[in-house]
Structure formats: C-alpha cells, structure tokens
C-alpha positions as CSV (number, residue, x, y, z in Angstrom):
1,M,-76.6,-67.9,-23.0
2,D,-79.4,-68.8,-20.6
3,R,-78.5,-72.0,-19.0
4,Q,-81.0,-74.8,-18.7
5,P,-81.7,-76.5,-15.4
6,R,-79.2,-79.2,-14.4
7,R,-79.9,-82.6,-15.7
8,Q,-78.5,-86.0,-15.0
9,E,-75.6,-86.5,-17.5
10,P,-75.6,-89.8,-19.4
11,R,-72.6,-92.0,-18.9
12,F,-70.7,-93.4,-21.9
13,V,-69.0,-96.7,-21.7
14,S,-65.6,-96.9,-23.2
15,G,-64.9,-100.4,-22.9
16,A,-64.6,-101.9,-20.0
17,E,-64.1,-102.8,-16.6
18,G,-66.6,-105.4,-15.6
19,G,-68.9,-104.2,-12.8
20,A,-67.2,-100.8,-12.5
21,D,-69.2,-97.7,-13.0
22,P,-68.7,-96.4,-16.5
23,P,-66.8,-93.1,-16.7
24,I,-68.5,-89.7,-17.1
25,Y,-67.1,-87.5,-19.9
26,A,-66.9,-83.7,-20.1
27,P,-68.7,-81.6,-20.8
28,E,-72.4,-82.0,-20.0
29,G,-74.3,-82.5,-23.2
30,L,-71.4,-84.1,-25.0
31,A,-73.6,-86.7,-26.7
32,E,-76.1,-84.0,-27.7
33,G,-73.5,-81.5,-29.0
34,I,-71.4,-83.8,-31.1
35,P,-74.1,-84.5,-33.8
36,I,-75.0,-80.9,-33.9
37,L,-71.4,-79.8,-34.6
38,A,-70.8,-82.8,-36.9
39,V,-72.7,-81.2,-39.7
40,E,-69.7,-78.9,-40.2
41,P,-67.0,-80.5,-42.3
42,V,-64.2,-79.7,-39.9
43,F,-65.8,-81.7,-37.1
44,A,-67.0,-84.5,-39.4
45,E,-63.4,-84.9,-40.5
46,I,-62.1,-85.0,-36.9
47,L,-64.7,-87.6,-35.9
48,Q,-64.0,-89.8,-38.9
49,R,-60.2,-89.6,-38.4
50,A,-59.8,-89.3,-34.6
51,G,-63.1,-90.5,-33.1
52,P,-65.2,-88.8,-30.5
53,P,-63.5,-87.1,-27.5
54,R,-63.4,-89.0,-24.3
55,F,-62.1,-86.6,-21.6
56,R,-63.1,-87.6,-18.1
57,R,-65.1,-85.3,-15.9
58,R,-63.2,-84.2,-12.8
59,R,-64.6,-83.8,-9.3
60,N,-65.7,-80.3,-8.2
61,G,-63.4,-79.7,-5.3
62,F,-60.1,-78.7,-3.8
63,G,-58.1,-81.6,-5.3
64,T,-59.1,-80.7,-8.9
65,L,-58.4,-77.0,-8.6
66,L,-55.0,-77.8,-7.0
67,H,-54.2,-80.1,-9.9
68,I,-55.0,-77.4,-12.4
69,I,-52.6,-75.1,-10.5
70,L,-50.0,-77.8,-11.0
71,E,-50.8,-78.0,-14.8
72,Q,-49.9,-74.3,-15.3
73,Q,-46.9,-73.9,-17.6
74,V,-46.2,-77.7,-17.7
75,S,-47.6,-80.7,-19.5
76,I,-50.6,-82.4,-18.1
77,D,-48.4,-85.6,-17.8
78,A,-45.9,-83.7,-15.7
79,A,-48.7,-82.3,-13.5
80,A,-50.2,-85.8,-13.0
81,A,-46.8,-87.1,-11.9
82,M,-46.5,-84.3,-9.3
83,H,-50.0,-84.9,-8.1
84,K,-49.2,-88.6,-7.7
85,R,-46.2,-87.8,-5.5
86,L,-48.4,-85.4,-3.5
87,L,-51.0,-88.1,-2.8
88,G,-48.2,-90.2,-1.4
89,A,-47.3,-87.4,1.1
90,C,-50.8,-86.0,1.9
91,H,-53.6,-88.3,3.3
92,P,-56.3,-87.3,2.7
93,L,-55.7,-84.5,0.1
94,V,-57.8,-81.8,1.8
95,P,-56.9,-78.2,2.8
96,E,-56.1,-79.0,6.4
97,T,-53.6,-81.8,5.7
98,F,-52.1,-79.9,2.8
99,L,-51.4,-76.9,4.9
100,A,-49.4,-79.1,7.3
101,L,-46.8,-80.0,4.6
102,D,-43.5,-78.1,4.7
103,D,-41.6,-76.6,1.8
104,S,-39.2,-79.5,1.6
105,T,-42.1,-82.0,1.1
106,L,-43.8,-79.8,-1.5
107,R,-40.5,-79.4,-3.4
108,S,-40.0,-83.1,-3.5
109,C,-43.5,-83.4,-5.1
110,G,-42.4,-80.9,-7.8
111,F,-43.9,-77.6,-6.5
112,S,-42.1,-74.5,-7.5
113,R,-42.0,-71.7,-4.9
114,Q,-44.7,-69.8,-6.9
115,K,-47.0,-72.8,-7.0
116,M,-46.4,-73.5,-3.3
117,G,-47.7,-70.0,-2.6
118,Y,-50.7,-70.4,-4.9
119,A,-51.6,-73.8,-3.5
120,R,-51.4,-72.6,0.1
121,D,-53.4,-69.6,-0.6
122,L,-56.1,-71.8,-2.1
123,A,-56.0,-74.2,0.8
124,K,-56.3,-71.4,3.3
125,T,-59.2,-69.8,1.4
126,V,-61.1,-73.1,1.3
127,D,-60.3,-74.1,4.8
128,G,-61.4,-70.7,6.1
129,G,-64.8,-71.0,4.5
130,K,-64.2,-68.1,2.1
131,F,-64.7,-70.3,-1.0
132,D,-67.5,-72.9,-1.4
133,F,-67.4,-75.5,-4.1
134,A,-71.1,-76.3,-3.8
135,R,-72.0,-72.7,-4.3
136,L,-69.6,-72.6,-7.3
137,G,-71.3,-75.6,-8.9
138,A,-74.7,-73.9,-8.7
139,A,-73.5,-70.5,-10.1
140,E,-74.0,-69.4,-13.7
141,D,-71.0,-69.5,-15.9
142,E,-70.0,-65.8,-15.6
143,E,-70.5,-65.8,-11.8
144,A,-68.5,-69.0,-11.4
145,L,-65.7,-67.6,-13.6
146,A,-65.5,-64.5,-11.5
147,E,-65.4,-66.5,-8.3
148,L,-62.5,-68.6,-9.6
149,L,-60.6,-65.6,-10.9
150,S,-60.8,-64.1,-7.4
151,I,-58.4,-66.8,-6.1
152,K,-54.8,-65.9,-6.2
153,G,-53.0,-67.9,-8.9
154,I,-56.1,-68.7,-10.9
155,G,-56.1,-67.0,-14.2
156,R,-58.6,-67.2,-17.0
157,W,-57.1,-70.4,-18.5
158,S,-57.2,-72.2,-15.2
159,A,-60.8,-71.0,-14.5
160,E,-62.1,-72.0,-17.9
161,I,-60.4,-75.5,-17.7
162,Y,-62.1,-75.9,-14.3
163,L,-65.5,-74.8,-15.6
164,L,-65.3,-77.2,-18.5
165,F,-63.8,-80.3,-16.8
166,A,-65.0,-80.1,-13.2
167,L,-68.3,-78.3,-13.6
168,G,-69.0,-79.8,-17.1
169,R,-70.2,-76.5,-18.6
170,P,-71.1,-77.0,-22.3
171,D,-70.2,-73.5,-23.6
172,I,-66.7,-72.7,-22.4
173,W,-63.9,-71.8,-24.8
174,P,-60.3,-71.8,-23.2
175,A,-58.9,-69.5,-25.9
176,G,-55.5,-69.3,-24.1
177,D,-54.9,-73.1,-24.3
178,L,-51.8,-73.9,-26.5
179,G,-53.1,-77.2,-27.7
180,L,-56.4,-75.7,-28.7
181,Q,-54.6,-72.9,-30.5
182,V,-52.4,-75.3,-32.5
183,A,-55.4,-77.5,-33.5
184,I,-57.3,-74.4,-34.7
185,G,-54.3,-73.3,-36.7
186,D,-54.0,-76.8,-38.2
187,H,-57.7,-77.0,-39.2
188,M,-58.8,-73.5,-39.9
189,G,-55.7,-71.5,-41.0
190,S,-52.4,-71.8,-42.8
191,G,-51.0,-73.7,-39.8
192,A,-50.2,-70.5,-38.0
193,R,-51.3,-70.5,-34.3
194,P,-53.9,-67.8,-33.7
195,D,-53.5,-65.5,-30.6
196,E,-56.0,-65.4,-27.8
197,V,-58.0,-62.5,-29.2
198,E,-58.4,-64.2,-32.6
199,M,-59.3,-67.5,-30.8
200,R,-62.1,-65.8,-28.9
201,R,-63.5,-64.5,-32.1
202,I,-63.3,-67.9,-33.8
203,G,-65.0,-69.6,-30.8
204,E,-68.2,-67.5,-31.2
205,L,-68.9,-69.7,-34.3
206,W,-69.8,-72.7,-32.0
207,R,-72.0,-71.2,-29.3
208,P,-73.7,-72.7,-27.3
209,W,-71.5,-75.8,-27.8
210,R,-68.0,-74.3,-27.5
211,S,-66.9,-76.8,-24.9
212,V,-67.8,-79.7,-27.2
213,A,-66.0,-77.9,-30.1
214,A,-62.9,-77.5,-27.9
215,C,-62.9,-81.2,-26.9
216,L,-63.2,-82.2,-30.6
217,F,-60.2,-80.0,-31.5
218,W,-58.2,-81.4,-28.5
219,Q,-59.1,-84.9,-29.7
220,S,-57.6,-84.1,-33.1
221,Y,-54.5,-82.5,-31.6
222,L,-53.8,-85.6,-29.5
223,H,-54.6,-88.1,-32.3
224,A,-52.3,-86.3,-34.7
225,R,-49.4,-86.8,-32.2
226,G,-50.2,-90.4,-31.4
227,R,-51.5,-89.6,-28.0
228,T,-54.7,-90.2,-26.1
229,A,-56.6,-88.4,-23.3
230,P,-54.3,-88.2,-20.3
231,R,-54.9,-90.5,-17.3
232,L,-55.1,-88.7,-14.0
233,S,-55.3,-90.1,-10.4
234,P,-58.7,-91.8,-9.9
235,E,-59.4,-89.5,-6.9
236,L,-59.7,-86.6,-9.4
237,Y,-62.5,-88.1,-11.5
238,A,-66.2,-87.6,-11.0
C-alpha cells in the first residue's frame, strides 16, 4: 500500500486524569478505520459487545523494543513485571546503562539466558550507532520490517508488534500472535485456531486497515476473558 504522509494523530480521551495529557492509541488512523470496518457484521458485533479498542501507543525507542523481547513466549503481564524490576535496577533505561548490568542482576529481573543475549545484542547495536530509531520511524512498512528483522532475537511477530504499537502503522497483521489467532477462530471459524499461513490469507480481507482489525479482535479476546488492555510502565508510552 502506498503510505500517506505522516499526520498528527488525534488523541482520544478515556476518562480521566484532570490536567494530564490524554493517551494516544494505536494505530494511527484508529478513529478513521473503526467506522470503515464496522460495516462488517463481525466488527459491528465486537464493538457492540466489547467496545472500541484502547491500546496505548508506545514510544519508538530502545525501551519499547527491549520490552517486546521480554514479551516473547510469556504473557504481557509477566513481561511488564520483568520490565518494572529492570527499571528499578537500570537508571536510565538506555543502552549504555543496560550494558553495565551483570548476569545476576538481569536474572533477578526475570531474564532468561537467551533473552540476556538478545537484549545485550540490541543494546550494543543501538549504542554503536548501527540501528537508528528515527530512521526506522521514517521508513516505509516493508523497509522498517526488514530493519527490525536484521536484529538478532527479533522475529516477525516482534517486528510486527513494534510496527503496530510503537510506529502506529495502520496496515500491519501480526499473524503469528496467539491471541489474534484464537479470536479469529472464535469469530470466523468453528473455534479452531488457524495457523499463521491461513491467518495471513484472512488478513488480506481488511487491507489497508489490518492493524485496526487486529486491535478489534484483541479487544474481543480480552473482553471475553474479563480482561482489559494491559497497563505498562508509563515510560513506555508515547
């Protein structure tokens, strides 16, 4: 899809904190995409039952990508707890100070040996100037995806989650996401969870608003389980 020039994303108020800046939600174009998708019965039903998605945008930077590494193979709540412990040990959370942490400190924060390696490789890459987040933010979707995939430990799921939540891209479809697969199975199949190949085929139905569609399905997934969008450390939010 040809991407349009960047525009200032509207902020949506969810209730709130007097005097505080209202949160920014992912992806860009959420307010525009919801009514476009809502003409389809599946999305109209989700909106009526579960309400609109309110997933906070994350900052484009080292801390967010590190958090996504922590989210790999664990729940987002577990990753948030690990990240909170890390913030207590690393001030500020930037590559240079992170690289000064020893194995014992990282283990106490919940890092596995594999995630220690991935996180340190990321920190060294950023600290050495080989990866630039401003350049990433200006890149087209496919170019940004390729840059993220070039980092050790960042697979397609991690890269697509970053594109959607940190860069706010409106047409990203994280087909390997378990929660998204379950929600698609609940709404569009016999309850069976589709595999990633089938998910990519299904996602083509909602171009150029696949990110908005994904957020609607995640909203349904959480609502059906009595849950809401996870709360992360304030430092991670845009």
